[in-house]
N, CA, C and O of each residue as an XYZ file, in Angstrom:
568
protein
N     174.993     38.328    112.801
C     174.104     39.439    113.019
C     172.879     39.282    112.126
O     172.993     39.053    110.922
N     171.733     39.405    112.727
C     170.489     39.430    111.971
C     170.110     40.894    111.793
O     170.007     41.637    112.769
N     169.905     41.302    110.561
C     169.533     42.680    110.268
C     168.340     42.643    109.323
O     168.387     41.985    108.284
N     167.293     43.334    109.674
C     166.064     43.328    108.899
C     165.822     44.720    108.310
O     164.983     45.460    108.825
N     166.532     45.090    107.248
C     166.461     46.468    106.759
C     165.088     46.868    106.221
O     164.678     48.014    106.408
N     164.380     45.982    105.575
C     163.071     46.334    105.015
C     162.077     46.584    106.147
O     161.342     47.571    106.135
N     162.065     45.678    107.123
C     161.155     45.837    108.262
C     161.522     47.064    109.083
O     160.640     47.801    109.522
N     162.808     47.289    109.292
C     163.246     48.449    110.064
C     162.883     49.748    109.345
O     162.411     50.690    109.981
N     163.093     49.811    108.047
C     162.737     51.010    107.284
C     161.231     51.234    107.315
O     160.775     52.365    107.489
N     160.459     50.171    107.149
C     158.998     50.280    107.162
C     158.510     50.746    108.532
O     157.696     51.665    108.622
N     159.000     50.120    109.590
C     158.595     50.505    110.944
C     159.004     51.946    111.238
O     158.276     52.668    111.920
N     160.149     52.367    110.736
C     160.614     53.730    110.973
C     159.730     54.752    110.261
O     159.356     55.762    110.857
N     159.394     54.506    109.007
C     158.528     55.431    108.263
C     157.135     55.460    108.883
O     156.559     56.533    109.062
N     156.591     54.288    109.212
C     155.261     54.244    109.824
C     155.279     54.839    111.232
O     154.286     55.419    111.672
N     156.381     54.702    111.926
C     156.518     55.324    113.245
C     156.451     56.837    113.150
O     155.865     57.489    114.014
N     157.048     57.401    112.108
C     156.964     58.851    111.892
C     155.516     59.249    111.632
O     155.033     60.228    112.201
N     154.821     58.503    110.782
C     153.415     58.784    110.510
C     152.587     58.670    111.790
O     151.721     59.506    112.051
N     152.853     57.648    112.573
C     152.145     57.451    113.844
C     152.344     58.657    114.759
O     151.396     59.136    115.381
N     153.572     59.139    114.837
C     153.869     60.299    115.678
C     153.118     61.537    115.172
O     152.585     62.302    115.976
N     153.071     61.741    113.866
C     152.348     62.891    113.307
C     150.851     62.812    113.611
O     150.233     63.817    113.961
N     150.274     61.624    113.477
C     148.859     61.448    113.803
C     148.604     61.716    115.284
O     147.589     62.309    115.647
N     149.516     61.284    116.123
C     149.383     61.498    117.565
C     149.444     62.978    117.910
O     148.682     63.454    118.751
N     150.346     63.704    117.267
C     150.466     65.140    117.502
C     149.179     65.844    117.068
O     148.740     66.789    117.723
N     148.577     65.392    115.974
C     147.318     65.992    115.507
C     146.208     65.810    116.538
O     145.437     66.738    116.781
N     146.117     64.631    117.146
C     145.111     64.394    118.183
C     145.386     65.286    119.391
O     144.467     65.896    119.938
N     146.638     65.360    119.802
C     146.987     66.204    120.953
C     146.654     67.666    120.682
O     146.151     68.362    121.564
N     146.927     68.127    119.484
C     146.607     69.502    119.133
C     145.119     69.777    119.202
O     144.690     70.821    119.692
N     144.337     68.832    118.709
C     142.886     68.997    118.751
C     142.371     68.937    120.183
O     141.427     69.648    120.529
N     142.977     68.101    121.019
C     142.597     68.060    122.436
C     142.842     69.424    123.078
O     142.012     69.913    123.845
N     143.966     70.025    122.767
C     144.281     71.335    123.324
C     143.302     72.402    122.860
O     142.836     73.214    123.660
N     142.992     72.401    121.571
C     142.056     73.384    121.033
C     140.661     73.229    121.615
O     139.986     74.221    121.889
N     140.221     71.976    121.806
C     138.863     71.737    122.303
C     138.794     71.677    123.824
O     137.708     71.648    124.403
N     139.974     71.660    124.475
C     140.056     71.582    125.938
C     139.350     70.336    126.485
O     138.678     70.385    127.515
N     139.520     69.230    125.773
C     138.962     67.950    126.203
C     140.142     67.016    126.442
O     140.830     66.614    125.504
N     140.364     66.679    127.701
C     141.523     65.880    128.051
C     141.369     64.394    127.826
O     142.369     63.688    127.697
N     140.153     63.902    127.774
C     139.940     62.467    127.668
C     138.666     62.206    126.891
O     137.669     62.904    127.081
N     138.685     61.219    126.027
C     137.512     60.910    125.223
C     137.328     61.941    124.131
O     138.275     62.620    123.733
N     136.097     62.053    123.648
C     135.802     63.006    122.574
C     134.910     64.137    123.038
O     134.559     65.014    122.249
N     134.546     64.131    124.284
C     133.719     65.197    124.834
C     132.342     64.717    125.225
O     131.881     64.997    126.331
N     131.671     63.998    124.336
C     130.304     63.556    124.602
C     130.241     62.639    125.825
O     129.351     62.766    126.666
N     131.198     61.714    125.907
C     131.159     60.765    127.010
C     131.634     61.365    128.321
O     131.330     60.823    129.383
N     132.365     62.462    128.279
C     132.868     63.046    129.518
C     131.949     64.114    130.085
O     131.850     64.252    131.304
N     131.278     64.868    129.233
C     130.499     65.995    129.745
C     129.177     65.577    130.368
O     128.656     66.280    131.234
N     128.631     64.454    129.948
C     127.324     64.078    130.478
C     127.377     62.913    131.456
O     126.398     62.649    132.155
N     128.491     62.221    131.515
C     128.551     61.001    132.318
C     128.299     61.261    133.804
O     127.580     60.498    134.448
N     128.870     62.306    134.341
C     128.686     62.601    135.756
C     127.960     63.926    135.973
O     127.813     64.388    137.105
N     127.513     64.522    134.889
C     126.833     65.805    135.006
C     127.782     66.964    135.220
O     127.339     68.086    135.467
N     129.087     66.716    135.129
C     130.089     67.768    135.309
C     130.903     67.869    134.025
O     131.391     66.862    133.511
N     131.044     69.050    133.525
C     131.762     69.240    132.278
C     133.242     68.901    132.448
O     133.874     69.316    133.420
N     133.782     68.151    131.505
C     135.199     67.795    131.411
C     135.684     66.901    132.551
O     136.888     66.823    132.794
N     134.798     66.243    133.235
C     135.227     65.288    134.254
C     134.937     63.886    133.738
O     133.788     63.544    133.455
N     135.971     63.091    133.618
C     135.828     61.765    133.045
C     135.509     60.732    134.120
O     136.040     60.797    135.229
N     134.638     59.777    133.787
C     134.359     58.677    134.713
C     135.604     57.814    134.930
O     136.454     57.709    134.045
N     135.706     57.210    136.089
C     136.879     56.395    136.427
C     137.083     55.247    135.446
O     138.220     54.908    135.117
N     135.992     54.646    134.977
C     136.134     53.549    134.015
C     136.750     54.051    132.711
O     137.620     53.390    132.143
N     136.306     55.211    132.233
C     136.867     55.761    131.006
C     138.364     56.050    131.190
O     139.160     55.797    130.286
N     138.739     56.571    132.343
C     140.154     56.832    132.618
C     140.945     55.527    132.576
O     142.011     55.468    131.963
N     140.438     54.497    133.216
C     141.139     53.201    133.232
C     141.246     52.616    131.826
O     142.294     52.097    131.443
N     140.165     52.701    131.064
C     140.159     52.167    129.698
C     141.158     52.929    128.831
O     141.887     52.318    128.050
N     141.201     54.253    128.960
C     142.126     55.045    128.144
C     143.573     54.855    128.575
O     144.465     54.892    127.727
N     143.837     54.654    129.862
C     145.209     54.349    130.298
C     145.683     53.076    129.604
O     146.792     53.011    129.072
N     144.822     52.075    129.623
C     145.150     50.802    128.998
C     145.258     50.956    127.484
O     146.214     50.476    126.875
N     144.283     51.623    126.881
C     144.270     51.780    125.433
C     145.446     52.595    124.928
O     146.054     52.240    123.918
N     145.777     53.674    125.609
C     146.900     54.516    125.202
C     148.194     53.715    125.259
O     149.040     53.828    124.372
N     148.343     52.911    126.299
C     149.511     52.034    126.423
C     149.572     51.089    125.228
O     150.617     50.931    124.597
N     148.421     50.455    124.925
C     148.355     49.492    123.818
C     148.586     50.165    122.466
O     149.021     49.509    121.520
N     148.302     51.450    122.364
C     148.497     52.174    121.114
C     149.957     52.547    120.878
O     150.423     52.503    119.740
N     150.676     52.908    121.916
C     152.019     53.451    121.759
C     153.151     52.471    122.025
O     154.179     52.518    121.350
N     152.980     51.601    122.983
C     154.096     50.750    123.382
C     154.504     49.750    122.293
O     155.701     49.534    122.109
N     153.570     49.132    121.564
C     154.022     48.172    120.544
C     154.946     48.773    119.478
O     155.984     48.183    119.176
N     154.600     49.926    118.902
C     155.477     50.518    117.882
C     156.827     50.873    118.494
O     157.862     50.738    117.842
N     156.818     51.323    119.740
C     158.072     51.664    120.414
C     158.948     50.428    120.580
O     160.145     50.468    120.296
N     158.358     49.343    121.035
C     159.127     48.109    121.245
C     159.550     47.462    119.935
O     160.636     46.888    119.852
N     158.709     47.549    118.914
C     159.088     47.018    117.595
C     160.313     47.770    117.080
O     161.273     47.157    116.613
N     160.275     49.089    117.167
C     161.421     49.875    116.715
C     162.675     49.537    117.524
O     163.755     49.379    116.956
N     162.534     49.428    118.841
C     163.691     49.099    119.670
C     164.240     47.709    119.342
O     165.455     47.517    119.297
N     163.361     46.755    119.117
C     163.796     45.396    118.758
C     164.573     45.408    117.451
O     165.643     44.808    117.348
N     164.027     46.097    116.454
C     164.707     46.159    115.161
C     166.036     46.900    115.269
O     167.012     46.525    114.620
N     166.076     47.946    116.083
C     167.334     48.656    116.293
C     168.366     47.770    116.983
O     169.549     47.796    116.644
N     167.907     46.996    117.944
C     168.835     46.091    118.637
C     169.348     45.017    117.678
O     170.525     44.661    117.709
N     168.452     44.501    116.821
C     168.886     43.536    115.807
C     169.886     44.156    114.830
O     170.734     43.459    114.272
N     169.780     45.467    114.630
C     170.688     46.164    113.724
C     171.975     46.596    114.423
O     172.765     47.362    113.871
N     172.178     46.099    115.640
C     173.386     46.407    116.422
C     173.541     47.889    116.737
O     174.651     48.422    116.711
N     172.435     48.549    117.031
C     172.481     49.938    117.465
C     173.175     49.992    118.821
O     173.091     49.055    119.615
N     173.846     51.079    119.068
C     174.594     51.265    120.308
C     173.749     50.923    121.534
O     172.573     51.274    121.626
N     174.385     50.236    122.459
C     173.722     49.878    123.721
C     173.259     51.126    124.466
O     172.172     51.139    125.043
N     174.080     52.175    124.454
C     173.713     53.420    125.130
C     172.470     54.052    124.505
O     171.617     54.571    125.223
N     172.360     54.013    123.192
C     171.179     54.540    122.510
C     169.947     53.739    122.933
O     168.905     54.316    123.244
N     170.068     52.423    122.942
C     168.937     51.567    123.320
C     168.520     51.779    124.775
O     167.327     51.819    125.075
N     169.481     51.914    125.671
C     169.168     52.173    127.079
C     168.488     53.541    127.211
O     167.538     53.689    127.980
N     168.966     54.525    126.473
C     168.338     55.848    126.489
C     166.904     55.797    125.984
O     166.015     56.401    126.585
N     166.666     55.083    124.885
C     165.309     54.934    124.361
C     164.418     54.205    125.361
O     163.260     54.573    125.557
N     164.963     53.174    125.987
C     164.207     52.399    126.975
C     163.810     53.260    128.168
O     162.653     53.257    128.589
N     164.773     53.992    128.706
C     164.487     54.852    129.858
C     163.469     55.924    129.491
O     162.567     56.227    130.272
N     163.614     56.489    128.314
C     162.688     57.522    127.853
C     161.281     56.956    127.730
O     160.316     57.597    128.144
N     161.159     55.769    127.168
C     159.853     55.121    127.019
C     159.205     54.884    128.383
O     158.018     55.158    128.563
N     159.964     54.387    129.324
C     159.415     54.099    130.650
C     158.979     55.390    131.350
O     157.898     55.433    131.939
N     159.801     56.436    131.294
C     159.438     57.716    131.917
C     158.173     58.276    131.278
O     157.267     58.727    131.979
N     158.108     58.249    129.954
C     156.934     58.767    129.250
C     155.674     58.014    129.661
O     154.635     58.624    129.916
N     155.766     56.694    129.723
C     154.586     55.890    130.072
C     154.133     56.178    131.505
O     152.931     56.239    131.765
N     155.065     56.353    132.433
C     154.702     56.677    133.815
C     154.042     58.047    133.901
O     153.062     58.218    134.627
N     154.570     59.026    133.166
C     153.982     60.364    133.169
C     152.566     60.347    132.594
O     151.654     60.961    133.148
N     152.394     59.647    131.492
C     151.080     59.588    130.845
C     150.075     58.887    131.747
O     148.938     59.338    131.882
N     150.488     57.789    132.361
C     149.591     57.062    133.260
C     149.173     57.930    134.435
O     148.000     57.951    134.810
N     150.127     58.645    135.016
C     149.809     59.511    136.153
C     148.941     60.695    135.733
O     148.109     61.164    136.510
N     149.133     61.176    134.513
C     148.398     62.339    134.054
C     147.029     62.039    133.472
O     146.186     62.931    133.378
N     146.800     60.802    133.083
C     145.533     60.437    132.440
C     144.366     60.698    133.380
O     144.375     60.278    134.537
N     143.371     61.390    132.867
C     142.170     61.665    133.643
C     142.167     62.999    134.339
O     141.135     63.419    134.863
N     143.298     63.677    134.359
C     143.338     65.021    134.934
C     142.771     65.994    133.911
O     142.867     65.749    132.708
N     142.189     67.082    134.366
C     141.594     68.021    133.411
C     142.636     68.691    132.515
O     143.784     68.893    132.910
N     142.206     69.025    131.309
C     143.071     69.733    130.365
C     143.051     71.226    130.692
O     142.023     71.736    131.139
N     144.133     71.922    130.487
C     145.426     71.441    130.040
C     146.132     70.659    131.151
O     146.036     71.001    132.330
N     146.829     69.619    130.755
C     147.420     68.681    131.685
C     148.905     68.530    131.327
O     149.253     67.798    130.400
N     149.761     69.215    132.055
C     151.180     69.221    131.717
C     151.841     67.860    131.912
O     152.772     67.524    131.181
N     151.388     67.081    132.867
C     151.976     65.762    133.096
C     151.706     64.848    131.902
O     152.626     64.231    131.366
N     150.458     64.768    131.495
C     150.105     63.926    130.353
C     150.695     64.481    129.061
O     151.245     63.729    128.256
N     150.584     65.792    128.859
C     151.125     66.401    127.641
C     152.632     66.200    127.557
O     153.164     65.879    126.494
N     153.316     66.389    128.678
C     154.761     66.173    128.697
C     155.127     64.735    128.384
O     156.064     64.473    127.629
N     154.386     63.807    128.966
C     154.621     62.390    128.676
C     154.380     62.068    127.211
O     155.122     61.290    126.611
N     153.337     62.668    126.631
C     153.058     62.450    125.212
C     154.169     63.010    124.332
O     154.578     62.371    123.362
N     154.658     64.201    124.668
C     155.752     64.787    123.899
C     156.985     63.885    123.981
O     157.630     63.616    122.968
N     157.304     63.425    125.173
C     158.463     62.545    125.349
C     158.265     61.247    124.567
O     159.195     60.762    123.924
N     157.050     60.682    124.621
C     156.752     59.439    123.897
C     156.941     59.632    122.391
O     157.586     58.813    121.736
N     156.380     60.714    121.843
C     156.494     60.976    120.405
C     157.954     61.220    120.022
O     158.415     60.732    118.990
N     158.680     61.973    120.849
C     160.095     62.207    120.556
C     160.899     60.912    120.612
O     161.830     60.724    119.829
N     160.542     60.021    121.533
C     161.213     58.722    121.607
C     160.985     57.938    120.315
O     161.921     57.363    119.760
N     159.734     57.916    119.839
C     159.420     57.196    118.606
C     160.164     57.820    117.425
O     160.755     57.105    116.615
N     160.136     59.142    117.326
C     160.820     59.808    116.211
C     162.333     59.596    116.266
O     162.976     59.429    115.230
N     162.898     59.604    117.470
C     164.327     59.344    117.617
C     164.658     57.922    117.172
O     165.630     57.702    116.450
N     163.850     56.964    117.604
C     164.062     55.575    117.181
C     163.929     55.448    115.664
O     164.689     54.716    115.030
N     162.969     56.159    115.086
C     162.799     56.140    113.623
C     164.020     56.720    112.930
O     164.478     56.190    111.918
N     164.544     57.803    113.472
C     165.745     58.409    112.894
C     166.926     57.448    112.920
O     167.629     57.292    111.922
N     167.140     56.806    114.064
C     168.212     55.809    114.154
C     167.951     54.647    113.207
O     168.880     54.109    112.605
N     166.687     54.261    113.077
C     166.340     53.157    112.177
C     166.641     53.484    110.734
O     167.247     52.678    110.028
N     166.229     54.648    110.288
C     166.484     55.033    108.895
C     167.975     55.222    108.641
O     168.468     54.901    107.560
N     168.690     55.741    109.628
C     170.141     55.863    109.500
C     170.784     54.478    109.367
O     171.652     54.272    108.519
N     170.353     53.528    110.212
C     170.919     52.179    110.160
C     170.653     51.525    108.812
O     171.525     50.845    108.272
N     169.472     51.720    108.268
C     169.152     51.146    106.963
C     170.037     51.769    105.893
O     170.620     51.063    105.070
N     170.136     53.104    105.907
C     170.950     53.793    104.896
C     172.434     53.393    104.994
O     173.110     53.233    103.977
N     172.919     53.237    106.214
C     174.323     52.910    106.421
C     174.660     51.465    106.058
O     175.814     51.161    105.753
N     173.678     50.579    106.086
C     173.940     49.152    105.870
C     173.329     48.603    104.595
O     173.364     47.396    104.359
N     172.774     49.473    103.775
C     172.090     48.976    102.570
C     173.056     48.446    101.570
O     172.650     47.990    100.501
């Protein structure tokens, strides 16, 4: 068995921080009622307030994926190396895939956007759950 406790603990702690930063962005999006971008690029691009250009939607779908999926897969890889239950890993995998599909489908819709918000909540909970299992595995095997 290969077990990487330092890397798993580090990824788990940073995953928690990542989730907190993500929640802060989502909260600010809700308060400002801006579903995509920072506002400046969406309100003037087509002359319609809060309507995002198709290119911006495509770029953010790709960027959001690139922002969230690596930490999720790193945590899952480290958990698998730590011999985490197969059922836990399958649950995390399914949750990640559902969240990514929801976020992709919801990206570009006007705020408030329950599809995108729900996918983000599921994504953050998946990361936090993986972090919890990671920190438990480190504590149990130290």
